[in-house]
N, C-alpha and C positions, 0 to 999 in steps of 0.2 A: 526423675529423668524422663519418664514416659510422657509426662505433661509437657515438658519443654519440646520434645520431638513432635508431639501431636500439635502443639501450638505453632511450631515452625511450618509444619505441613499445611495447616489451615491458612496461615498467613500467606504462604507462597502460592497456594492454589486460588486465592481470591483475586489475584492479578491475572487478567485475561489479555490476550493479544488485542490491541486497538486496531480496528479496521478503519482505514481512511480511504475515501473515494475521491479521486481527482478527475475533474472534467478537463478534457483537452480537445483541441481543434481536430476534426476528423479529416480535413483536407488541406494541410499545410506542409506538404512534403518539402524537404526531408526532415523537418523538425518534429511534427506530430501528424499522424494520419491513421486512418482506419484500414486494416487489412483483414477482410472477413469480419469477424466479431472482435478482433484483437487490436489494441492500440499499439502502434509502432512509431519509431522515429528517434531522433537524437535526444529530444527532451525526455522521452519515455525511458531511454537507456540510461541517461544521467540520473533520473529519479530512482530507477531500479537499482543502480549501483550504490547510491547513497543509502537507500532503505535496506539493502542487504546487510549493512553494518548496524542496523537498528532492529534487533530481533523481536522487540515488543510491538512492532507495527506491521500491518499487512495492508499494502496499498493496492487498490483496485482502480483501474483507469476506465473512464467513461468517455469515449469519443463522441462528440456532438458537433453540430454545425456552429460556426463562429457566431451567428446571430443569436443563438441560444445562450452563449456565454455571457 
């Protein structure tokens, strides 16, 4: 029994949160824009709402100029 519990703990601890970095336009109000160092806008809000239902993912936003996308 101890082996089964130990195996289950090792198996579940091997899965880490997947970090995803998304680039977004930093000057396309109201859809996506940079406010200080933080990305904001409608697109950002939609993605945050979707990812909140996906606990295995951590999304980071990187606001950049459109030419760099």
